[in-house]
C-alpha positions as CSV (number, residue, x, y, z in Angstrom):
1,X,-143.2,57.2,51.3
2,X,-145.9,59.7,52.3
3,X,-145.2,61.5,55.5
4,X,-147.0,60.9,58.8
5,X,-148.8,63.2,61.2
6,X,-148.4,62.8,65.0
7,X,-151.6,63.7,66.8
8,X,-152.3,64.3,70.5
9,X,-155.8,64.4,72.1
10,X,-155.6,65.8,75.7
11,X,-158.9,65.1,77.3
12,X,-160.4,65.6,80.7
13,X,-160.1,62.0,81.7
14,X,-157.4,60.6,79.4
15,X,-154.8,61.4,76.8
16,X,-154.4,59.7,73.5
17,X,-151.7,59.8,70.8
18,X,-151.5,58.2,67.4
19,X,-149.9,58.5,64.0
20,X,-152.0,59.3,61.0
21,X,-151.4,59.0,57.2
22,X,-151.4,62.3,55.5
23,X,-154.8,61.3,54.0
24,X,-156.3,61.4,57.5
25,X,-156.4,57.7,58.2
26,X,-155.3,56.7,61.7
27,X,-152.7,53.9,62.2
28,X,-154.7,52.0,64.8
29,X,-151.7,50.1,66.1
30,X,-149.9,53.3,66.9
31,X,-152.6,54.5,69.4
32,X,-151.7,54.9,73.0
33,X,-153.9,56.0,75.8
34,X,-153.5,56.8,79.5
35,X,-156.3,57.7,81.9
36,X,-156.3,59.9,84.9
37,X,-158.9,61.2,87.3
38,X,-160.1,64.7,88.1
39,X,-159.5,65.9,91.7
40,X,-163.1,66.5,92.8
41,X,-164.5,67.7,96.2
42,X,-167.9,68.5,97.5
43,X,-167.3,72.3,97.2
44,X,-167.2,72.0,93.4
45,X,-163.5,71.5,92.9
46,X,-162.6,69.8,89.5
47,X,-158.9,70.1,89.0
48,X,-156.0,68.2,87.4
49,X,-152.5,67.8,88.8
50,X,-150.2,69.3,86.1
51,X,-147.5,66.7,86.6
52,X,-150.0,63.9,86.3
53,X,-151.2,65.3,82.9
54,X,-147.7,65.9,81.6
55,X,-146.6,62.3,82.6
56,X,-149.6,60.9,80.7
57,X,-148.8,62.9,77.6
58,X,-145.2,61.9,77.7
59,X,-146.1,58.2,78.3
60,X,-148.5,58.1,75.3
61,X,-146.0,60.0,73.1
62,X,-143.2,57.6,74.0
63,X,-145.4,54.5,73.2
64,X,-146.5,56.0,69.8
65,X,-143.1,57.1,68.7
66,X,-141.4,53.8,69.8
67,X,-144.0,52.0,67.8
68,X,-143.0,54.1,64.7
69,X,-139.3,53.4,65.4
70,X,-139.9,49.6,65.6
71,X,-142.6,49.1,62.9
72,X,-140.8,47.8,59.7
73,X,-143.6,49.2,57.4
74,X,-142.9,52.7,58.7
75,X,-139.2,52.7,58.1
76,X,-138.0,55.8,56.4
77,X,-141.3,57.6,56.7
78,X,-140.9,61.0,58.4
79,X,-143.3,62.9,60.6
80,X,-144.4,66.1,58.8
81,X,-146.3,67.8,61.6
82,X,-147.8,67.6,65.0
83,X,-151.4,68.4,65.8
84,X,-153.1,68.6,69.2
85,X,-156.7,68.7,70.5
86,X,-157.3,69.8,74.1
87,X,-160.3,70.2,76.4
88,X,-161.5,73.8,76.2
89,X,-162.0,76.5,78.8
90,X,-159.4,75.2,81.4
91,X,-156.4,77.2,82.7
92,X,-153.3,77.1,84.7
93,X,-151.3,79.9,86.2
94,X,-147.5,79.8,85.5
95,X,-144.4,81.7,86.5
96,X,-141.8,83.2,84.2
97,X,-140.2,79.9,83.7
98,X,-143.6,78.4,82.8
99,X,-143.7,76.4,86.0
100,X,-147.2,75.9,87.4
101,X,-148.2,78.0,90.3
102,X,-151.8,76.7,90.3
103,X,-153.4,73.4,89.5
104,X,-155.1,72.9,86.2
105,X,-158.6,74.3,86.8
106,X,-161.0,72.5,84.4
107,X,-164.2,73.6,82.8
108,X,-166.0,71.4,85.4
109,X,-164.9,73.4,88.4
110,X,-167.9,75.0,90.0
111,X,-166.3,76.9,92.9
112,X,-166.7,80.2,91.1
113,X,-170.5,80.2,91.0
114,X,-170.8,83.4,93.1
115,X,-168.1,85.0,91.0
116,X,-170.1,84.2,87.9
117,X,-173.3,85.5,89.5
118,X,-171.5,88.7,90.5
119,X,-170.2,89.3,86.9
120,X,-173.7,88.9,85.7
121,X,-174.7,91.9,87.9
122,X,-171.8,94.0,86.5
123,X,-172.4,93.1,82.8
124,X,-175.5,92.3,80.8
125,X,-174.9,88.6,80.0
126,X,-176.6,88.9,76.6
127,X,-174.3,91.8,75.6
128,X,-171.2,89.9,76.7
129,X,-172.4,86.8,74.8
130,X,-173.0,88.8,71.7
131,X,-169.4,90.1,71.9
132,X,-167.6,86.9,73.0
133,X,-169.8,84.0,72.0
134,X,-169.6,82.8,75.7
135,X,-171.8,83.1,78.7
136,X,-170.8,84.6,82.1
137,X,-170.8,81.2,83.8
138,X,-168.4,79.0,85.8
139,X,-167.0,77.2,82.7
140,X,-165.1,80.2,81.5
141,X,-162.0,82.2,82.6
142,X,-163.6,85.5,83.8
143,X,-165.4,83.8,86.7
144,X,-162.5,81.5,87.4
145,X,-160.0,84.4,87.5
146,X,-162.2,86.4,89.7
147,X,-162.5,83.5,92.2
148,X,-158.7,83.0,92.2
149,X,-158.1,86.7,92.8
150,X,-160.6,86.6,95.7
151,X,-159.5,83.4,97.5
152,X,-155.7,83.4,96.9
153,X,-154.5,87.0,96.0
154,X,-150.9,86.1,96.8
155,X,-150.8,83.2,94.2
156,X,-152.8,85.4,91.8
157,X,-150.2,88.1,92.0
158,X,-147.3,85.6,91.5
159,X,-148.7,84.3,88.2
160,X,-146.8,85.6,85.3
161,X,-149.2,84.2,82.6
162,X,-152.5,82.4,82.5
163,X,-152.5,79.7,79.8
164,X,-154.5,76.7,78.8
165,X,-153.1,73.1,79.7
166,X,-152.3,72.6,76.0
167,X,-149.9,75.5,75.9
168,X,-148.3,74.5,79.2
169,X,-147.8,70.9,78.0
170,X,-146.3,72.1,74.7
171,X,-144.0,74.5,76.3
172,X,-142.9,71.8,78.8
173,X,-142.1,69.4,76.0
174,X,-140.5,71.6,73.4
175,X,-139.7,74.9,75.1
176,X,-142.2,77.2,73.3
177,X,-145.9,77.4,72.3
178,X,-148.6,79.5,70.8
179,X,-152.3,79.8,71.8
180,X,-154.5,79.1,68.8
181,X,-157.5,81.2,68.0
182,X,-159.6,78.1,68.7
183,X,-158.3,77.8,72.3
184,X,-158.4,81.6,72.9
185,X,-162.1,81.7,71.9
186,X,-163.0,79.1,74.5
187,X,-161.7,81.3,77.4
188,X,-164.7,83.7,77.3
189,X,-162.2,86.6,77.0
190,X,-161.9,86.8,73.2
191,X,-164.0,88.5,70.6
192,X,-164.3,85.9,67.8
193,X,-164.9,88.6,65.2
194,X,-162.2,91.1,66.0
195,X,-159.9,88.3,67.2
196,X,-158.8,90.4,70.1
197,X,-159.0,90.1,73.8
198,X,-162.0,91.7,75.3
199,X,-160.8,94.8,77.2
200,X,-163.8,95.3,79.6
201,X,-163.6,91.7,80.8
202,X,-159.8,91.9,81.2
203,X,-160.3,95.0,83.3
204,X,-163.0,93.1,85.4
205,X,-160.5,90.3,85.9
206,X,-157.7,92.6,86.9
207,X,-155.4,91.2,84.2
208,X,-153.7,92.7,81.1
209,X,-152.9,91.2,77.8
210,X,-149.4,90.7,79.0
211,X,-150.6,88.0,81.3
212,X,-152.3,86.1,78.5
213,X,-150.6,83.9,75.8
214,X,-149.6,85.0,72.3
215,X,-152.4,84.2,69.9
216,X,-151.3,82.6,66.7
217,X,-152.3,79.6,64.6
218,X,-148.6,79.3,63.3
219,X,-146.7,76.3,64.3
220,X,-143.4,76.3,66.3
221,X,-140.5,74.0,65.5
222,X,-140.1,71.0,67.8
223,X,-137.1,71.3,70.1
224,X,-136.4,70.9,73.8
225,X,-136.4,67.6,75.8
226,X,-138.8,65.9,73.3
227,X,-136.6,66.6,70.3
228,X,-133.5,65.3,72.3
229,X,-135.3,62.1,73.3
230,X,-136.8,61.6,69.7
231,X,-134.5,63.2,67.1
232,X,-137.0,62.4,64.4
233,X,-139.2,65.2,65.8
234,X,-136.4,67.9,65.7
235,X,-137.7,71.0,63.9
236,X,-141.0,69.3,62.9
237,X,-143.7,72.0,62.9
238,X,-145.9,71.6,66.0
239,X,-149.3,73.3,65.5
240,X,-151.0,75.0,68.5
241,X,-153.7,73.0,70.1
242,X,-157.3,73.5,69.0
243,X,-160.3,73.0,71.2
244,X,-161.6,69.5,71.4
245,X,-165.0,70.6,70.0
246,X,-163.3,72.1,66.9
247,X,-161.2,69.0,66.5
248,X,-164.3,66.7,66.8
249,X,-166.0,68.6,63.9
250,X,-162.8,68.4,61.8
251,X,-162.4,64.7,62.6
252,X,-166.0,63.9,61.8
253,X,-165.9,65.7,58.5
254,X,-168.6,68.1,59.8
255,X,-167.2,71.2,58.2
256,X,-170.3,72.6,56.6
257,X,-173.6,73.7,58.2
258,X,-175.5,70.8,56.8
259,X,-173.5,68.4,59.0
260,X,-173.7,68.4,62.8
261,X,-171.2,66.7,65.0
262,X,-172.5,65.1,68.2
263,X,-169.8,63.9,70.5
264,X,-170.7,61.8,73.6
265,X,-167.7,61.3,75.8
266,X,-167.0,62.5,79.4
267,X,-169.2,65.5,78.5
268,X,-171.3,65.8,75.4
269,X,-171.8,68.4,72.7
270,X,-173.5,69.2,69.4
271,X,-172.0,71.6,66.9
272,X,-172.1,72.9,63.3
273,X,-169.3,74.7,61.5
274,X,-169.7,77.8,59.5
275,X,-167.4,80.1,57.6
276,X,-167.0,83.9,57.6
277,X,-166.3,86.7,60.0
278,X,-169.9,87.2,61.4
279,X,-169.4,84.7,64.3
280,X,-172.6,84.8,66.3
281,X,-174.7,82.2,68.0
282,X,-178.2,82.2,69.6
283,X,-178.2,83.1,73.3
284,X,-177.5,80.1,75.4
285,X,-175.4,78.5,72.7
286,X,-171.7,79.0,72.1
287,X,-169.7,80.5,69.3
288,X,-166.0,79.4,69.2
289,X,-163.4,79.8,66.5
290,X,-161.8,76.9,64.7
291,X,-159.4,79.3,62.9
292,X,-159.5,82.8,61.4
293,X,-161.8,81.5,58.6
294,X,-164.2,79.2,60.4
295,X,-166.3,79.1,63.6
296,X,-168.6,76.7,65.5
297,X,-172.0,77.2,67.0
298,X,-173.6,74.8,69.2
299,X,-173.9,73.7,72.9
300,X,-172.2,71.4,75.4
301,X,-173.6,69.5,78.3
302,X,-171.4,68.8,81.3
303,X,-172.9,65.4,82.3
304,X,-172.5,62.5,79.9
305,X,-169.9,59.7,80.2
306,X,-168.9,61.1,83.6
307,X,-172.5,60.6,84.8
308,X,-172.7,57.1,83.4
309,X,-169.4,56.3,85.2
310,X,-171.0,57.5,88.4
311,X,-174.0,55.3,87.9
312,X,-172.0,52.2,87.1
313,X,-169.8,52.9,90.2
314,X,-172.4,53.8,92.7
315,X,-175.5,51.8,91.8
316,X,-176.0,48.1,91.8
317,X,-176.4,47.8,88.0
318,X,-175.8,44.5,86.3
319,X,-172.3,43.6,85.0
320,X,-171.3,45.6,82.0
321,X,-171.4,42.6,79.6
322,X,-175.1,42.3,80.4
323,X,-176.1,45.9,80.1
324,X,-176.3,46.1,76.3
325,X,-178.9,43.3,76.1
326,X,-180.8,44.5,79.1
327,X,-181.1,48.0,78.0
328,X,-182.1,46.9,74.4
329,X,-185.2,45.4,76.1
330,X,-186.1,48.8,77.5
331,X,-186.6,51.0,74.3
332,X,-188.7,53.6,76.0
333,X,-189.0,55.7,79.2
334,X,-190.9,53.1,81.2
335,X,-189.0,53.7,84.5
336,X,-191.2,56.5,85.6
337,X,-188.3,58.8,86.4
338,X,-187.6,62.4,85.4
339,X,-184.0,63.4,85.8
340,X,-182.1,66.7,85.7
341,X,-178.6,65.4,84.9
342,X,-176.9,68.3,86.7
343,X,-174.4,66.4,88.9
344,X,-171.8,68.8,87.5
345,X,-173.2,72.3,87.0
346,X,-175.0,72.2,83.6
347,X,-174.2,74.3,80.6
348,X,-176.4,74.6,77.4
349,X,-179.0,75.4,76.7
350,X,-180.3,76.9,80.0
351,X,-177.1,77.2,82.1
352,X,-178.9,76.6,85.4
353,X,-175.7,76.3,87.5
354,X,-177.5,76.4,90.9
355,X,-179.9,73.6,90.3
356,X,-178.4,70.3,91.6
357,X,-178.8,66.9,90.0
358,X,-182.3,65.7,90.6
359,X,-184.2,62.4,90.3
360,X,-188.0,62.6,90.5
361,X,-190.3,59.6,90.7
362,X,-188.3,57.1,92.9
363,X,-190.4,54.2,94.3
364,X,-189.5,51.0,96.2
365,X,-189.6,49.3,92.8
366,X,-186.9,51.6,91.2
367,X,-183.8,49.7,90.3
368,X,-180.2,50.8,89.5
369,X,-180.9,49.9,85.9
370,X,-183.8,52.3,85.9
371,X,-181.7,55.1,87.2
372,X,-178.9,54.4,84.7
373,X,-181.3,54.4,81.8
374,X,-183.0,57.5,83.0
375,X,-179.8,59.6,83.5
376,X,-178.6,58.5,80.1
377,X,-181.8,59.7,78.5
378,X,-181.7,62.9,80.5
379,X,-178.3,63.7,78.8
380,X,-179.8,63.0,75.4
381,X,-182.8,65.3,76.1
382,X,-180.3,68.2,76.7
383,X,-178.7,67.4,73.3
384,X,-182.2,67.4,71.8
385,X,-182.8,70.9,73.2
386,X,-179.6,72.1,71.6
387,X,-180.6,70.5,68.4
388,X,-183.9,72.3,68.4
389,X,-182.2,75.7,68.9
390,X,-179.7,75.1,66.1
391,X,-182.4,74.0,63.7
392,X,-184.5,77.1,64.5
393,X,-181.4,79.2,63.9
394,X,-180.4,77.7,60.6
395,X,-183.9,76.8,59.3
396,X,-183.0,73.2,58.4
397,X,-182.1,69.9,60.1
398,X,-178.5,68.9,59.5
399,X,-177.3,65.4,59.2
400,X,-176.1,64.2,62.7
401,X,-172.8,62.4,62.8
402,X,-171.9,60.8,66.2
403,X,-168.6,60.0,67.8
404,X,-167.2,59.1,71.2
405,X,-167.8,56.3,73.6
406,X,-171.5,56.1,72.7
407,X,-170.4,54.2,69.5
408,X,-169.6,51.1,71.6
409,X,-173.3,50.6,72.1
410,X,-175.8,50.0,69.2
411,X,-178.6,50.5,71.8
412,X,-177.3,53.8,72.9
413,X,-177.0,55.0,69.3
414,X,-180.6,54.0,68.6
415,X,-181.8,55.6,71.9
416,X,-180.1,58.9,70.9
417,X,-181.9,58.8,67.6
418,X,-185.2,58.1,69.3
419,X,-184.7,60.9,71.8
420,X,-183.6,63.7,69.4
421,X,-186.1,62.4,66.7
422,X,-183.6,62.6,63.9
423,X,-181.5,59.9,62.2
424,X,-178.0,59.6,63.5
425,X,-174.9,58.2,61.8
426,X,-171.8,56.7,63.4
427,X,-168.6,58.5,62.6
428,X,-166.3,55.9,60.9
429,X,-163.5,57.3,63.0
430,X,-164.7,56.6,66.6
431,X,-162.2,59.0,68.2
432,X,-163.0,62.1,66.2
433,X,-161.1,64.5,68.4
434,X,-157.7,62.9,67.7
435,X,-158.5,62.7,64.0
436,X,-159.4,66.4,64.1
437,X,-156.1,67.3,65.6
438,X,-154.4,65.5,62.7
439,X,-156.7,67.0,60.2
440,X,-155.9,70.5,61.5
441,X,-152.2,70.0,60.9
442,X,-152.7,68.3,57.6
443,X,-154.8,71.2,56.3
444,X,-152.2,73.8,57.5
445,X,-149.5,71.8,55.7
446,X,-151.5,72.1,52.5
447,X,-152.3,68.5,52.1
448,X,-155.7,67.3,50.8
449,X,-157.7,65.1,53.2
450,X,-159.6,62.0,52.0
451,X,-163.2,62.3,53.0
452,X,-164.6,59.7,55.4
453,X,-166.9,56.9,54.2
454,X,-170.6,56.9,54.8
455,X,-172.3,54.7,57.4
456,X,-175.8,53.5,57.9
457,X,-178.4,55.5,59.8
458,X,-180.0,54.8,63.2
459,X,-183.5,55.9,62.4
460,X,-185.9,57.1,65.1
461,X,-188.9,54.9,65.8
462,X,-191.9,57.3,65.7
463,X,-194.0,55.8,68.6
464,X,-190.9,55.8,70.9
465,X,-189.8,59.4,69.9
466,X,-193.3,60.6,70.7
467,X,-193.0,59.2,74.2
468,X,-189.6,60.7,74.6
469,X,-191.0,64.1,73.6
470,X,-193.4,63.9,76.4
471,X,-190.6,62.9,78.8
472,X,-188.6,65.9,77.6
473,X,-191.5,68.2,78.4
474,X,-191.6,66.7,81.9
475,X,-187.9,67.5,82.3
476,X,-188.4,71.0,81.1
477,X,-191.3,71.5,83.6
478,X,-189.2,70.1,86.5
479,X,-186.4,72.4,85.7
480,X,-188.7,75.4,85.6
481,X,-190.4,74.4,88.9
482,X,-187.1,74.2,90.7
483,X,-185.8,77.4,89.2
484,X,-189.0,79.3,90.3
485,X,-189.3,77.8,93.8
486,X,-185.9,76.9,95.1
487,X,-183.6,79.6,93.8
């Protein structure tokens, strides 16, 4: 009668919930998922409606917990803890009763470009990066807070506290919450070495520590409306949410520097985990906390599954059940296109937020399938650039474990291996973030986790990798040309 772990994975485009064994194995039938859409506009808006997110979380929790109540094999098994993964960098302003005053402003919201640029004139970006592990760019809180103060000073003044969506959801459900070191480190306002808010940036954003959440990795006991609806959760320790990237590494088993987690979902990222207090990353990459003992270095790209969804929606591509075989017949970059996949302002490794999405090489013969393949490869090229930086930093190539929607396609996994020119391995747990949320809770409860099994490698094909290397040089040249002549 081993206890169970309840895990939540709050993502940019959907929420998942599931039950896990205390060994770290997911009970697949307990999984619930609900999708929603970002509110986007041509001015760079990328928001979520708080009530839409909360409704999705409540719906998923209800389905997972009702499954547990009605599944005979789970009778008598208690829930020992709740773990959560949530998308990093996003914020919502709340009043004294924790009611939202602002929408949820996500990492993808680009309306603060001028505010980020202004901050870079006030602070040397390399110095801020050295201190916080974050760039002075649109993805992080300093630029977002400056924009909100500039465009809506009345609402800015009314906000009692700025918190992440994870803390707001937790407080709405159980009446209290903490902000983990992991979530705090993704704001761009925390020093990951001193574990304190960065005073110069707080002053620049015209806020004090009183308007930021309490930082603690300690759980709070489940109470409030959720405990009343599901008494089996009453007083169960609910651990503060960790960033989805930290969760992905935990869920992949990538907890040492020789193992790199690649996640390709709505966005994409490549990260390694290290231990210690000297939390530093090469300029252009990030450094975020997992907890007080561990940190991540790596890079994220903004355009991955969201860009694929755009291509499938807007282009006359073949039906989805034909795509796998058609793309398998196109192993290399024969489409003649060079793409900068910057539909949403791009992040690592170059952070060129002003360069728009670009397709070079269109001809009357270009097809929708050509463009879909080219934008997919363009995302993989950005991951390859991040991998090159990490390998240069560490002096060795790690083993790359891959999770996310990419695992649904053998062709995509092979193409990723060809582009980055390293073997890649499928994570046995396809949804690494939700498993990582469970693992975080399991670890903090003092329970030993069973390691994941090994999988076979997708090995790069030398002749194709060489062609992709040439294509990546063309992408870098195009980016440099636009940077020099357009901006």
